[in-house]
N, C-alpha and C positions, 0 to 999 in steps of 0.2 A: 322292599323297595319303597322309598319315600314318595309321597304323592307328587311333589314338584318334579322329581326326576322322571316319574312315569309320564307326567304331562308333557315334559320336554321331549321324551321319546316318541310320544304320540304325534306331536307336532312335526318331528323329523320324519316320521313315517308318512304323514300327510303330504309333506313336501316331496318326498321320494315318489309317492303315488301320483301326484300331479305331474312331476317330470316324466314318469314312465308313460302315463296316458298321453301326454302331449307329444312325446317322441314317437310313440307308436302311431299316432295320427299323422304326424309329419312323414314318417317312413311310408305309411300306406298311401299318402297323397303322392309321393314321389314315384312309387311303383305303379300307380293306377292312372296317372295322367294329370295330376294337379289337384288343388284344393276343391275344384268344382266337383270332383268325384266323391267327396265326403259329404255326408248329410249335415254336418255341423263343422264349425271352425275347430282347429286343433285345441284351442284353449278350453272349449267346452268338454272335449274328451278328457283333458287333464282334470277339470273340475269334477266331472262325473266320477272319475276314478278316486280322486281325493275325498269326495263326499262319502262314497261307499267305504273307504278305508277309515276315515276319521269320525264321521258322525255317529254310527252305532257304538263305537268304542267310547267316545266322549259321553254319550247318553248313559252307557253302562257305568262309567266312572262317576258321573254326577249322581246317579241313583244310589250307587254303592256308598258314596260319601254322605248322602242324606240320611241313610238309615244305619250306617255302620256304628256310630257312637251309641245310639239307642239300643241296638241289639246287644252290643258288648256290655253295656251297663246292666241290661236285664239279666244276662247270663251270669255276670259277676255277682250281682246282688242276690240272685236266686241261690247261689252257692254258699251264702253266708247264713249260718243258722240263727245266731243271736243278733239280728239286725234291729235297729230301733223301729218303733211303730209309727212315728211321725215322719212326715216328708222332710222336714228340716233336718232331723237326725240322720235320715238316710242320705241326704245330700252331703252332710258333713262327713259321714263315714266313707262315702264314695270319693270325696275329695282327698281324704287321707290315703285311700288306696291308690289314687292317681299320683299323689305326691311321693309315696313310697316307691311306686314303680318307676317314677322319673328320677329318684334319688334326691328329692328335695325335702323329705320328711326328717326333721331333726328329733332326736330322742328315740326311745325304744317303742316299737309297735307291738301290738298284741298278736298272738299267733294267728287269729282269724284274719287280721288285716294283712299279715305277711302272706298267708295262703291266698287271699283274694288278690293281692298285688301280683303274685306269681301267675295266677289264673288270668289276670288282666293283661299282663305282658305276653303270655302265650296266645291269647285270643287276638290281641292287636297285631302281633307279628304274623300270625297265620292269616288274618284278614288282609293285611297289606300284601303278602305274597300271593294269595289267591286273587286279589284284585288286580295286581300287576299281570299275572299269568293270563287271566281271562281277557283283560283288555288288549294285551299285545296279541294274543292268539286271534281274537276277533278282528283286530285291525289288519293283521297280516293276511289272515284267511280271506276276508272279504275283498281286500285290495288285490290279492292274487287272483281271486275268482273273477273280479271285474276285468283285470288285464287279459286273462285267458279268453274271456267272452267278447273281446274287442272285435268290432266289425265296422267297416266304413259306412254301412247303411244304418248304423245305430243313431237315432235322433237324440244325441246327447244334450243339445240345447234345450229341448222340451223337458227332458228329465231333470236337468239342473234347475231350470226355471220353476218347475213344479215343486222341487225340494225347497228352493229359496222362498217361494210363495208360502209354503207351509211354515217356514221359519218366521216369516214376517207375521203371519196370522198368530203363531204362538207368542211372539213378542207383544202383539197387541192384546191378546187375551191375558198375558201375564200382567200388563199394566192395568187392565180392567179388574182382574181378580185381586190385585194388590189394593186398588182403591176400595173395592167391596170389603176386603178383609180389614182395612183400616177403619172403615165406617162401622162395620159390625163390632169390632173390638171396642171402639169408643162408645158405641150405642149400648152394648151390654153393660159396661161399667157405669154409664150414665143412668141406666135403669136401676142399677143397684143404689146409686146415690139418691135417685128420686123416691126410692122406697123408704129411705131414712129421712129425707127432707122433702116437703111438698113442693111440687113444681111451681105452684103459685108464689110461694115464698121466695124461691130462687129467681123467678122472672120479675117479680114486682116488689121484692123486699128492698128497703132503702138502707140497710145496714149490713156491712160485710166485715165479719170477724170470725174467720174459720178456725181459730185456735180451739183445740179440744183438750180439756184437762184430763189428767190421768186418774184423778179421784173425783167422786161426786161432790165432795165438800170444797173443791177448788173453785175460784171465781172463773166464770166463763166456761163452765163445763159443757154447756149445751151448744155453744157456738152460734154464729149468725151467718146465714148464707144468702143474704139479699144481694143479687149481682147487679142491681141498677147502677151503683156507683162505678162499677167496673165498665159497664157498657157506656156510661156517660163519659168517663175518662178516655176510653178508646176512641169514641166518636170525636171528642174534642181535639185530641192530639192528631188524629188522622185528618180532621177537617183543616186544622191549621197547616199541616204539612201539604195538603192538596192546594190550599190557597197560595202557597209559595211555589209548589212544583209545577202545577198545571199552566199558569200564565207564563212563567219564565221558560219552562220547557217547550211549550207550544210556540211562543214567539221566537225563541232561538231556532227552533226547527224551521219555521217559516222563513226566517232570515237566511239560514244556511241553504235551504232548498231553492229559494226564489230570488234572493237579492245578492247574496254573497258571491264574490268572485271565486274562481277555482283555487287561487292561492290562499285566500282567507279560509275557505272551507277546508282545505287540506290541513291547515294549522288548527282551526278552532274546533272541529269535530272531535279529533282525538283528545284535545285538552278537556272538553266537556265530559267525554266518556271516561276520563281518568277518575272522575268522582265516583263512578260505579265500582272501581277497584279498591277504594279506600275501605279498610275494615271498619265495621260498625263500632268497635270499641274506641277507635280513634275519633269518630264522630261523637261518641259519648264523652270522651275527655274534653273535646272542644266545647261541647255544650255545657258541661259541668264547670269547667275552669274559665271559660271566656264568655259565652253567650249568657248563661244564667246570672253571673255577677253583673254584667252590663245591663241586663233587663232590670235587675233589682235596683241598681243605682239610678237608672233612668226613671223608673217608677217613683223612687224616693224623691228625686229632684222635682217631679211633677206633683208631689203630695199624695201619691198612691202607696199602698202597702203591697209589696210583692214578696213572695216566698223565695228562699234561696234555691228551691227546686220547684220549678213552675211548668205547667203544661205548655206555655208559650215558648219557653226555651227549647223543650224537647220537640215541639212541633216545627219550629223554625229550622232547626238542624236536620230533622228528619226530612223536611221539604227539600233542603239542599241536597241531601243524599239521594232523593228520588228524582231530581231533575234529569239525570242522564236517561232514566227509563222512559220518561215522557218525551224527551228531546230526540233520542235516537230512534225510537219506534215511530214517532210522528214524522221525522225526517225521511225515513225509509218509505212510509206510506205516501207522503206528498210526492216524492220522486217517482213513485209507481203510477201516479195519475197520468194517463195518456197525454202526450204532447199535443195531440189533435184537439183536445178540449181547450187548451190554452190558445192555440192558433185560431180556433174558431171564435173565441171570445175577443181576442185582439183584432181579428179581421172585421168584427162587427163594431169596432170603435171603442171597446172597453179599455180602460187604462190598466196598468200593471196591478195597481191596488185593487181595482174592481174585479179583475180576473182572479186574483188570489181569494178575495172575500166571497165572491158569488159563484165561482166555478171550481177552483182547486180545493178549497176547504170543504165545501159540501160533498165533493166527490171522494175526498179522503176521510170523511167523517167516520165511517165504520172502523177503519184502522186506528184513527185517533182515539175513538172511544175505547177500543180494545187496549191501547196503550195506557190510557188513564185508569181503566179498571185494573190492569196489572199493577200500576203504581198504587192504587188504593189497597189492593191485597198485600202489597209489600209494606205499606204503612201499617195496616192492621196487624201484620205478623211481626213487626219489629219489637225487639225486647231490650237490647243493650242500651240504646239511647234513652229509653224511658226509665230504666233502672238507675242510670247515672245522673239524669237531668231532671226527671219528674218525680222520682221517689217511689215509695211503696205504700203510701197512705191512701186508703180507699175513701176519698172525700167526695161527697155528692155536691158538686158545685158547677156553676157555669162561668166562673171567673177564671180566665186563662192564666192569671197571675198567681194562682194558688197551686199547691201540690196535688197531683192526682196519680192514679195508677191505671194500668190497662189489663185486659184479659190475659195477654201472653205473659206479662210480668207475674201475675198471680199464679199462673200454671207452673212457671218455673219455681216460684217460691214454695208452692205446695208440694212439689216433688223433689225438693232438695233434701239430701240426706237419706238415711234408712227409714223408710216409711212402711207402715202396715196398710195393705190394700183392703182393709175391711172397715175403715173408719170414714165417716162423711168428709173429714178434712181432706184426705187423699183422693177420694172419689170425686170431690168437687172439681178437681183438675180435668177429669174426663167430661164432666158436664160443660165446663167452660170450653173445652176443645170441640164438643158437639155444637155449641153455639157459633164458634168460629167457622166450622164446616158449613153450617146452614147459611151463615151470612155470605160466605164465598159462593155458595150455590145460587143464592139470590142474585148476586152480582153477575154471575155467568148467564143467568136467564135474561137479565136486563141487557147485557151485551149482545146476546143472540138476537133479541128483539130489535135492537137498534141496527145491527148489521143487516138483518133481513129486510128491514124497512127501506134503508137507503141503497142496498145493493140492488133491489128490484128497480129502483129509480134510475140508477146510473149504469148498470150493466148493459 
């Protein structure tokens, strides 16, 4: 039985179990004098039965799918006598076995590949049949057991909430473990990079040229991994973007929350938020075809020299893209300020402007700072606009009219194509990713400090 079919059958059994538990509870209430005779509502009895029917079976199915391929691969490869010694050769051989079993291998296969393909098909079919049988037996058996043990005195609500609490804890732990896993994977590869390239050269070097030659007699065989030009370019583009996004977004949020009529707000807020739904590649085209030539021509008319791909063009368009993040979040935070604060300020004789500047904005400042930091993270992580409007040249400059690049652009550039994960060129991408992670961590610490400071004052 195919996995999607088995999953659909399990969902059907869960629905049947819920209906059975619910109907049993309703019938018991009718015969015993009403719902007050039940320890829980009928819906909780249905959920209790459905959880017992579906949750163990789904856990078994998920565990089975997680280890099924690895076990089948080990059994198939152990049955091949003349298998390659290298991992790459074994992967290629196993891919041939899979293609032959699926009927996608063109040409004649060797006898050992044919035998392995037959073994693979046998193990896969047996695994699917056993998986379906055990899952269905477990679901039907536990569902029937729960129905037979039904009792009006059963505290189904407490049991259901206990299971749901466990599910929520598991989801929270999954998020934490995923974050830890990402950090460790990036950290280990970064340590490999720093074994080949000194960390002082990476953090303080002024030249970035990660190209590694294939032979020692080629030019640039050693590479240069000074990341200061990348950090400078990232900070420059992000700063330009924030100079555009923060004032425009914050002022628009103040207007929509405090001054705009209901009719204007109903029209203006969705229009501003449409900017958040525009793909970044569209912003990149707009920056490369419209904004960058305009800036170049304007600078030329003023006697300045501007590159066709400049940090200013990328930063301006990125700022336009980030406006909805600042505006929407700030608007929601400002609207969440208690009306009593506004009424108190107005009652003491403050004007509307004074109330906004001295009461509403300080009270909403923690949320506004959170929105701004989210926008900063969005600006630091943007790639497509910088690729199309600012270029790939790692120039160490403070002139926004020149071409620069960012950390994210270089990460993409380093990992494009088939790469060997044992060269400093490829491992440099992980070191750059680690720097991005640490910078985001610093921003989060700053945000927590600001929120804690002002929340103590206004709560």
